PyMOL commands that place a pseudoatom at each C-alpha (Angstrom):
pseudoatom trace, name=CA, resn=MET, resi=1, chain=A, elem=C, hetatm=0, pos=[-128.024, -34.057, -38.475]
pseudoatom trace, name=CA, resn=SER, resi=2, chain=A, elem=C, hetatm=0, pos=[-125.098, -32.087, -39.726]
pseudoatom trace, name=CA, resn=LYS, resi=3, chain=A, elem=C, hetatm=0, pos=[-123.803, -32.266, -43.215]
pseudoatom trace, name=CA, resn=PHE, resi=4, chain=A, elem=C, hetatm=0, pos=[-120.176, -31.780, -42.393]
pseudoatom trace, name=CA, resn=ASN, resi=5, chain=A, elem=C, hetatm=0, pos=[-118.309, -34.108, -39.913]
pseudoatom trace, name=CA, resn=LYS, resi=6, chain=A, elem=C, hetatm=0, pos=[-115.300, -32.774, -38.023]
pseudoatom trace, name=CA, resn=LYS, resi=7, chain=A, elem=C, hetatm=0, pos=[-112.151, -35.156, -38.523]
pseudoatom trace, name=CA, resn=LYS, resi=8, chain=A, elem=C, hetatm=0, pos=[-111.518, -36.683, -35.198]
pseudoatom trace, name=CA, resn=GLY, resi=9, chain=A, elem=C, hetatm=0, pos=[-107.813, -37.793, -35.896]
pseudoatom trace, name=CA, resn=GLY, resi=10, chain=A, elem=C, hetatm=0, pos=[-105.246, -34.963, -36.086]
pseudoatom trace, name=CA, resn=GLU, resi=11, chain=A, elem=C, hetatm=0, pos=[-102.740, -37.145, -38.125]
pseudoatom trace, name=CA, resn=LEU, resi=12, chain=A, elem=C, hetatm=0, pos=[-100.689, -35.461, -40.851]
pseudoatom trace, name=CA, resn=PRO, resi=13, chain=A, elem=C, hetatm=0, pos=[-101.025, -36.937, -44.391]
pseudoatom trace, name=CA, resn=ALA, resi=14, chain=A, elem=C, hetatm=0, pos=[-98.107, -38.896, -45.890]
pseudoatom trace, name=CA, resn=VAL, resi=15, chain=A, elem=C, hetatm=0, pos=[-95.459, -36.791, -47.804]
pseudoatom trace, name=CA, resn=ASN, resi=16, chain=A, elem=C, hetatm=0, pos=[-96.045, -37.199, -51.500]
pseudoatom trace, name=CA, resn=THR, resi=17, chain=A, elem=C, hetatm=0, pos=[-92.783, -38.283, -53.134]
pseudoatom trace, name=CA, resn=ALA, resi=18, chain=A, elem=C, hetatm=0, pos=[-94.150, -38.483, -56.741]
pseudoatom trace, name=CA, resn=SER, resi=19, chain=A, elem=C, hetatm=0, pos=[-92.163, -35.516, -58.140]
pseudoatom trace, name=CA, resn=LEU, resi=20, chain=A, elem=C, hetatm=0, pos=[-88.825, -36.512, -56.298]
pseudoatom trace, name=CA, resn=PRO, resi=21, chain=A, elem=C, hetatm=0, pos=[-87.524, -38.367, -59.318]
pseudoatom trace, name=CA, resn=ASP, resi=22, chain=A, elem=C, hetatm=0, pos=[-88.260, -35.342, -61.499]
pseudoatom trace, name=CA, resn=ILE, resi=23, chain=A, elem=C, hetatm=0, pos=[-86.218, -33.078, -59.251]
pseudoatom trace, name=CA, resn=VAL, resi=24, chain=A, elem=C, hetatm=0, pos=[-83.276, -35.495, -59.070]
pseudoatom trace, name=CA, resn=PHE, resi=25, chain=A, elem=C, hetatm=0, pos=[-83.061, -35.668, -62.868]
pseudoatom trace, name=CA, resn=MET, resi=26, chain=A, elem=C, hetatm=0, pos=[-83.308, -31.833, -63.249]
pseudoatom trace, name=CA, resn=LEU, resi=27, chain=A, elem=C, hetatm=0, pos=[-80.490, -31.414, -60.841]
pseudoatom trace, name=CA, resn=LEU, resi=28, chain=A, elem=C, hetatm=0, pos=[-78.407, -34.161, -62.647]
pseudoatom trace, name=CA, resn=PHE, resi=29, chain=A, elem=C, hetatm=0, pos=[-78.960, -32.429, -66.020]
pseudoatom trace, name=CA, resn=PHE, resi=30, chain=A, elem=C, hetatm=0, pos=[-77.959, -29.202, -64.487]
pseudoatom trace, name=CA, resn=PHE, resi=31, chain=A, elem=C, hetatm=0, pos=[-74.724, -30.292, -63.264]
pseudoatom trace, name=CA, resn=MET, resi=32, chain=A, elem=C, hetatm=0, pos=[-73.954, -32.236, -66.415]
pseudoatom trace, name=CA, resn=VAL, resi=33, chain=A, elem=C, hetatm=0, pos=[-74.424, -29.021, -68.424]
pseudoatom trace, name=CA, resn=VAL, resi=34, chain=A, elem=C, hetatm=0, pos=[-72.732, -26.567, -66.069]
pseudoatom trace, name=CA, resn=THR, resi=35, chain=A, elem=C, hetatm=0, pos=[-69.659, -28.663, -65.425]
pseudoatom trace, name=CA, resn=VAL, resi=36, chain=A, elem=C, hetatm=0, pos=[-66.625, -27.667, -67.297]
pseudoatom trace, name=CA, resn=LEU, resi=37, chain=A, elem=C, hetatm=0, pos=[-64.557, -30.361, -68.548]
pseudoatom trace, name=CA, resn=ARG, resi=38, chain=A, elem=C, hetatm=0, pos=[-60.761, -30.234, -68.878]
pseudoatom trace, name=CA, resn=LYS, resi=39, chain=A, elem=C, hetatm=0, pos=[-59.737, -29.387, -72.606]
pseudoatom trace, name=CA, resn=ASN, resi=40, chain=A, elem=C, hetatm=0, pos=[-56.237, -30.632, -72.527]
pseudoatom trace, name=CA, resn=ASP, resi=41, chain=A, elem=C, hetatm=0, pos=[-54.631, -33.763, -71.059]
pseudoatom trace, name=CA, resn=LEU, resi=42, chain=A, elem=C, hetatm=0, pos=[-51.557, -32.736, -69.292]
pseudoatom trace, name=CA, resn=MET, resi=43, chain=A, elem=C, hetatm=0, pos=[-48.612, -34.770, -70.496]
pseudoatom trace, name=CA, resn=VAL, resi=44, chain=A, elem=C, hetatm=0, pos=[-45.824, -33.166, -68.638]
pseudoatom trace, name=CA, resn=LYS, resi=45, chain=A, elem=C, hetatm=0, pos=[-45.001, -32.953, -64.876]
pseudoatom trace, name=CA, resn=ASN, resi=46, chain=A, elem=C, hetatm=0, pos=[-46.400, -29.549, -63.595]
pseudoatom trace, name=CA, resn=GLU, resi=47, chain=A, elem=C, hetatm=0, pos=[-45.303, -28.785, -60.084]
pseudoatom trace, name=CA, resn=LEU, resi=48, chain=A, elem=C, hetatm=0, pos=[-45.506, -24.946, -60.345]
pseudoatom trace, name=CA, resn=PRO, resi=49, chain=A, elem=C, hetatm=0, pos=[-43.284, -22.513, -58.419]
pseudoatom trace, name=CA, resn=LYS, resi=50, chain=A, elem=C, hetatm=0, pos=[-44.709, -20.465, -55.670]
pseudoatom trace, name=CA, resn=ALA, resi=51, chain=A, elem=C, hetatm=0, pos=[-45.283, -16.628, -55.854]
pseudoatom trace, name=CA, resn=ASP, resi=52, chain=A, elem=C, hetatm=0, pos=[-46.639, -14.105, -53.456]
pseudoatom trace, name=CA, resn=GLN, resi=53, chain=A, elem=C, hetatm=0, pos=[-48.252, -11.823, -55.790]
pseudoatom trace, name=CA, resn=VAL, resi=54, chain=A, elem=C, hetatm=0, pos=[-50.771, -13.691, -58.026]
pseudoatom trace, name=CA, resn=GLU, resi=55, chain=A, elem=C, hetatm=0, pos=[-53.655, -12.477, -60.254]
pseudoatom trace, name=CA, resn=LYS, resi=56, chain=A, elem=C, hetatm=0, pos=[-56.439, -14.394, -61.960]
pseudoatom trace, name=CA, resn=LEU, resi=57, chain=A, elem=C, hetatm=0, pos=[-56.161, -14.835, -65.774]
pseudoatom trace, name=CA, resn=GLU, resi=58, chain=A, elem=C, hetatm=0, pos=[-58.977, -14.385, -68.358]
pseudoatom trace, name=CA, resn=LYS, resi=59, chain=A, elem=C, hetatm=0, pos=[-58.789, -17.652, -70.224]
pseudoatom trace, name=CA, resn=ASP, resi=60, chain=A, elem=C, hetatm=0, pos=[-60.687, -16.621, -73.343]
pseudoatom trace, name=CA, resn=ARG, resi=61, chain=A, elem=C, hetatm=0, pos=[-57.640, -14.655, -74.780]
pseudoatom trace, name=CA, resn=ALA, resi=62, chain=A, elem=C, hetatm=0, pos=[-54.694, -16.867, -73.527]
pseudoatom trace, name=CA, resn=VAL, resi=63, chain=A, elem=C, hetatm=0, pos=[-52.639, -19.570, -75.205]
pseudoatom trace, name=CA, resn=PHE, resi=64, chain=A, elem=C, hetatm=0, pos=[-51.336, -21.994, -72.697]
pseudoatom trace, name=CA, resn=ILE, resi=65, chain=A, elem=C, hetatm=0, pos=[-47.790, -23.551, -73.054]
pseudoatom trace, name=CA, resn=TYR, resi=66, chain=A, elem=C, hetatm=0, pos=[-46.709, -26.239, -70.706]
pseudoatom trace, name=CA, resn=ALA, resi=67, chain=A, elem=C, hetatm=0, pos=[-43.094, -27.199, -70.273]
pseudoatom trace, name=CA, resn=GLY, resi=68, chain=A, elem=C, hetatm=0, pos=[-41.406, -29.846, -68.106]
pseudoatom trace, name=CA, resn=LYS, resi=69, chain=A, elem=C, hetatm=0, pos=[-40.369, -33.592, -68.292]
pseudoatom trace, name=CA, resn=PRO, resi=70, chain=A, elem=C, hetatm=0, pos=[-42.910, -35.914, -69.448]
pseudoatom trace, name=CA, resn=SER, resi=71, chain=A, elem=C, hetatm=0, pos=[-45.146, -37.424, -66.625]
pseudoatom trace, name=CA, resn=GLU, resi=72, chain=A, elem=C, hetatm=0, pos=[-44.652, -40.832, -65.519]
pseudoatom trace, name=CA, resn=ARG, resi=73, chain=A, elem=C, hetatm=0, pos=[-47.332, -42.131, -67.934]
pseudoatom trace, name=CA, resn=TYR, resi=74, chain=A, elem=C, hetatm=0, pos=[-45.507, -40.639, -71.052]
pseudoatom trace, name=CA, resn=GLU, resi=75, chain=A, elem=C, hetatm=0, pos=[-41.948, -41.127, -69.784]
pseudoatom trace, name=CA, resn=LYS, resi=76, chain=A, elem=C, hetatm=0, pos=[-41.309, -44.441, -71.526]
pseudoatom trace, name=CA, resn=GLN, resi=77, chain=A, elem=C, hetatm=0, pos=[-42.558, -43.198, -74.861]
pseudoatom trace, name=CA, resn=PHE, resi=78, chain=A, elem=C, hetatm=0, pos=[-40.982, -39.814, -74.932]
pseudoatom trace, name=CA, resn=GLY, resi=79, chain=A, elem=C, hetatm=0, pos=[-37.926, -40.050, -72.581]
pseudoatom trace, name=CA, resn=SER, resi=80, chain=A, elem=C, hetatm=0, pos=[-37.009, -38.047, -69.563]
pseudoatom trace, name=CA, resn=GLU, resi=81, chain=A, elem=C, hetatm=0, pos=[-35.777, -34.787, -71.246]
pseudoatom trace, name=CA, resn=GLY, resi=82, chain=A, elem=C, hetatm=0, pos=[-37.886, -31.565, -70.938]
pseudoatom trace, name=CA, resn=LYS, resi=83, chain=A, elem=C, hetatm=0, pos=[-40.775, -31.155, -73.453]
pseudoatom trace, name=CA, resn=ILE, resi=84, chain=A, elem=C, hetatm=0, pos=[-43.068, -28.433, -74.556]
pseudoatom trace, name=CA, resn=GLN, resi=85, chain=A, elem=C, hetatm=0, pos=[-46.802, -29.132, -74.797]
pseudoatom trace, name=CA, resn=ILE, resi=86, chain=A, elem=C, hetatm=0, pos=[-49.393, -26.869, -76.581]
pseudoatom trace, name=CA, resn=GLY, resi=87, chain=A, elem=C, hetatm=0, pos=[-52.969, -28.344, -76.532]
pseudoatom trace, name=CA, resn=ASP, resi=88, chain=A, elem=C, hetatm=0, pos=[-52.697, -32.044, -76.349]
pseudoatom trace, name=CA, resn=LYS, resi=89, chain=A, elem=C, hetatm=0, pos=[-49.381, -32.497, -78.358]
pseudoatom trace, name=CA, resn=PHE, resi=90, chain=A, elem=C, hetatm=0, pos=[-45.812, -32.286, -77.561]
pseudoatom trace, name=CA, resn=THR, resi=91, chain=A, elem=C, hetatm=0, pos=[-44.046, -29.730, -79.779]
pseudoatom trace, name=CA, resn=ASP, resi=92, chain=A, elem=C, hetatm=0, pos=[-40.372, -29.396, -80.758]
pseudoatom trace, name=CA, resn=ILE, resi=93, chain=A, elem=C, hetatm=0, pos=[-38.629, -25.947, -80.649]
pseudoatom trace, name=CA, resn=LYS, resi=94, chain=A, elem=C, hetatm=0, pos=[-38.290, -26.223, -84.538]
pseudoatom trace, name=CA, resn=ASN, resi=95, chain=A, elem=C, hetatm=0, pos=[-42.138, -26.473, -84.826]
pseudoatom trace, name=CA, resn=LEU, resi=96, chain=A, elem=C, hetatm=0, pos=[-42.992, -23.969, -81.964]
pseudoatom trace, name=CA, resn=LYS, resi=97, chain=A, elem=C, hetatm=0, pos=[-43.605, -20.989, -84.373]
pseudoatom trace, name=CA, resn=PRO, resi=98, chain=A, elem=C, hetatm=0, pos=[-46.252, -22.694, -86.624]
pseudoatom trace, name=CA, resn=VAL, resi=99, chain=A, elem=C, hetatm=0, pos=[-48.006, -24.347, -83.708]
pseudoatom trace, name=CA, resn=LEU, resi=100, chain=A, elem=C, hetatm=0, pos=[-48.167, -20.839, -81.839]
pseudoatom trace, name=CA, resn=ALA, resi=101, chain=A, elem=C, hetatm=0, pos=[-49.430, -19.107, -84.940]
pseudoatom trace, name=CA, resn=GLU, resi=102, chain=A, elem=C, hetatm=0, pos=[-52.164, -21.887, -85.311]
pseudoatom trace, name=CA, resn=ALA, resi=103, chain=A, elem=C, hetatm=0, pos=[-53.084, -21.408, -81.598]
pseudoatom trace, name=CA, resn=ARG, resi=104, chain=A, elem=C, hetatm=0, pos=[-53.421, -17.736, -82.010]
pseudoatom trace, name=CA, resn=ASN, resi=105, chain=A, elem=C, hetatm=0, pos=[-55.586, -18.107, -85.098]
pseudoatom trace, name=CA, resn=GLY, resi=106, chain=A, elem=C, hetatm=0, pos=[-57.892, -20.487, -83.111]
pseudoatom trace, name=CA, resn=LEU, resi=107, chain=A, elem=C, hetatm=0, pos=[-58.892, -17.440, -80.905]
pseudoatom trace, name=CA, resn=PRO, resi=108, chain=A, elem=C, hetatm=0, pos=[-61.650, -15.119, -81.862]
pseudoatom trace, name=CA, resn=ALA, resi=109, chain=A, elem=C, hetatm=0, pos=[-60.689, -12.464, -84.424]
pseudoatom trace, name=CA, resn=PRO, resi=110, chain=A, elem=C, hetatm=0, pos=[-60.864, -9.500, -82.159]
pseudoatom trace, name=CA, resn=LEU, resi=111, chain=A, elem=C, hetatm=0, pos=[-58.691, -11.185, -79.520]
pseudoatom trace, name=CA, resn=GLN, resi=112, chain=A, elem=C, hetatm=0, pos=[-55.926, -12.258, -81.815]
pseudoatom trace, name=CA, resn=ASP, resi=113, chain=A, elem=C, hetatm=0, pos=[-53.990, -9.056, -81.525]
pseudoatom trace, name=CA, resn=TYR, resi=114, chain=A, elem=C, hetatm=0, pos=[-54.293, -9.029, -77.671]
pseudoatom trace, name=CA, resn=VAL, resi=115, chain=A, elem=C, hetatm=0, pos=[-53.336, -12.696, -77.105]
pseudoatom trace, name=CA, resn=MET, resi=116, chain=A, elem=C, hetatm=0, pos=[-51.530, -13.498, -73.896]
pseudoatom trace, name=CA, resn=VAL, resi=117, chain=A, elem=C, hetatm=0, pos=[-49.285, -16.504, -73.671]
pseudoatom trace, name=CA, resn=ALA, resi=118, chain=A, elem=C, hetatm=0, pos=[-49.509, -18.292, -70.312]
pseudoatom trace, name=CA, resn=LEU, resi=119, chain=A, elem=C, hetatm=0, pos=[-46.425, -20.240, -69.508]
pseudoatom trace, name=CA, resn=LYS, resi=120, chain=A, elem=C, hetatm=0, pos=[-46.958, -23.103, -66.968]
pseudoatom trace, name=CA, resn=VAL, resi=121, chain=A, elem=C, hetatm=0, pos=[-43.301, -24.358, -66.397]
pseudoatom trace, name=CA, resn=ASP, resi=122, chain=A, elem=C, hetatm=0, pos=[-42.507, -27.060, -64.018]
pseudoatom trace, name=CA, resn=LYS, resi=123, chain=A, elem=C, hetatm=0, pos=[-40.024, -25.764, -61.390]
pseudoatom trace, name=CA, resn=GLU, resi=124, chain=A, elem=C, hetatm=0, pos=[-37.474, -28.399, -62.205]
pseudoatom trace, name=CA, resn=THR, resi=125, chain=A, elem=C, hetatm=0, pos=[-37.400, -27.435, -65.976]
pseudoatom trace, name=CA, resn=ASN, resi=126, chain=A, elem=C, hetatm=0, pos=[-34.129, -26.168, -67.472]
pseudoatom trace, name=CA, resn=THR, resi=127, chain=A, elem=C, hetatm=0, pos=[-34.285, -22.411, -68.294]
pseudoatom trace, name=CA, resn=GLY, resi=128, chain=A, elem=C, hetatm=0, pos=[-33.068, -23.188, -71.796]
pseudoatom trace, name=CA, resn=ILE, resi=129, chain=A, elem=C, hetatm=0, pos=[-36.406, -24.376, -72.799]
pseudoatom trace, name=CA, resn=VAL, resi=130, chain=A, elem=C, hetatm=0, pos=[-38.096, -21.188, -71.487]
pseudoatom trace, name=CA, resn=THR, resi=131, chain=A, elem=C, hetatm=0, pos=[-35.588, -19.014, -73.163]
pseudoatom trace, name=CA, resn=ASP, resi=132, chain=A, elem=C, hetatm=0, pos=[-36.220, -20.873, -76.584]
pseudoatom trace, name=CA, resn=ILE, resi=133, chain=A, elem=C, hetatm=0, pos=[-39.999, -20.411, -76.025]
pseudoatom trace, name=CA, resn=LYS, resi=134, chain=A, elem=C, hetatm=0, pos=[-39.463, -16.785, -75.338]
pseudoatom trace, name=CA, resn=GLN, resi=135, chain=A, elem=C, hetatm=0, pos=[-37.271, -16.287, -78.444]
pseudoatom trace, name=CA, resn=ALA, resi=136, chain=A, elem=C, hetatm=0, pos=[-39.992, -17.827, -80.570]
pseudoatom trace, name=CA, resn=LEU, resi=137, chain=A, elem=C, hetatm=0, pos=[-42.645, -15.665, -79.002]
pseudoatom trace, name=CA, resn=ARG, resi=138, chain=A, elem=C, hetatm=0, pos=[-40.514, -12.551, -79.839]
pseudoatom trace, name=CA, resn=GLU, resi=139, chain=A, elem=C, hetatm=0, pos=[-40.229, -13.518, -83.569]
pseudoatom trace, name=CA, resn=LEU, resi=140, chain=A, elem=C, hetatm=0, pos=[-44.085, -14.051, -83.637]
pseudoatom trace, name=CA, resn=ASN, resi=141, chain=A, elem=C, hetatm=0, pos=[-44.588, -10.658, -81.858]
pseudoatom trace, name=CA, resn=MET, resi=142, chain=A, elem=C, hetatm=0, pos=[-46.365, -12.403, -79.093]
pseudoatom trace, name=CA, resn=LEU, resi=143, chain=A, elem=C, hetatm=0, pos=[-44.997, -10.301, -76.335]
pseudoatom trace, name=CA, resn=LYS, resi=144, chain=A, elem=C, hetatm=0, pos=[-47.520, -10.566, -73.466]
pseudoatom trace, name=CA, resn=ILE, resi=145, chain=A, elem=C, hetatm=0, pos=[-46.402, -13.360, -71.332]
pseudoatom trace, name=CA, resn=ILE, resi=146, chain=A, elem=C, hetatm=0, pos=[-47.663, -14.684, -68.045]
pseudoatom trace, name=CA, resn=TYR, resi=147, chain=A, elem=C, hetatm=0, pos=[-45.862, -17.027, -65.834]
pseudoatom trace, name=CA, resn=ILE, resi=148, chain=A, elem=C, hetatm=0, pos=[-48.349, -19.246, -64.070]
pseudoatom trace, name=CA, resn=THR, resi=149, chain=A, elem=C, hetatm=0, pos=[-47.569, -20.033, -60.494]
pseudoatom trace, name=CA, resn=THR, resi=150, chain=A, elem=C, hetatm=0, pos=[-49.211, -21.197, -57.241]
pseudoatom trace, name=CA, resn=PRO, resi=151, chain=A, elem=C, hetatm=0, pos=[-50.014, -18.902, -54.394]
pseudoatom trace, name=CA, resn=GLY, resi=152, chain=A, elem=C, hetatm=0, pos=[-47.395, -19.011, -51.507]
pseudoatom trace, name=CA, resn=ASN, resi=153, chain=A, elem=C, hetatm=0, pos=[-44.006, -17.970, -50.475]
pseudoatom trace, name=CA, resn=GLU, resi=154, chain=A, elem=C, hetatm=0, pos=[-41.100, -20.202, -51.962]
pseudoatom trace, name=CA, resn=ILE, resi=155, chain=A, elem=C, hetatm=0, pos=[-38.659, -18.849, -49.112]
pseudoatom trace, name=CA, resn=GLY, resi=156, chain=A, elem=C, hetatm=0, pos=[-41.038, -19.652, -46.335]
pseudoatom trace, name=CA, resn=ASN, resi=157, chain=A, elem=C, hetatm=0, pos=[-41.560, -23.321, -47.365]
for i in range(1, 157): cmd.bond("trace and resi %d" % i, "trace and resi %d" % (i + 1))
show_as sticks, trace
zoom trace
């Protein structure tokens, strides 16, 4: 008589799924933590012009200014004239300097002298608004301006 019996059936044991919910919840929490949510609600139409030489911008030292007509959602409330948006608010040309100064002060202290202003201007916007923005930036000595575009060639399309 032998003490050890050999298994006669060569069946594989069932897959243990006890740790599967733990793995699913870990992945869920990982993606919830890593996902970047949009900071600003875009209130203007923003169909950007196309350009063929495009570079990526470091967002940590930039102030974004959006210009264009209000989107359909805000058209009844604000009209159809071109508007300037900084953050989540529309800004008038008269209030542009204090709002820009506040946006610059919101950046970390070492980056305040090296702030870049990123203009996201709708391609249907009047150039008068852009000229007014640039004039206010000159008076605040915020001279590094970047125009945000989409990759492509305007002539070819």
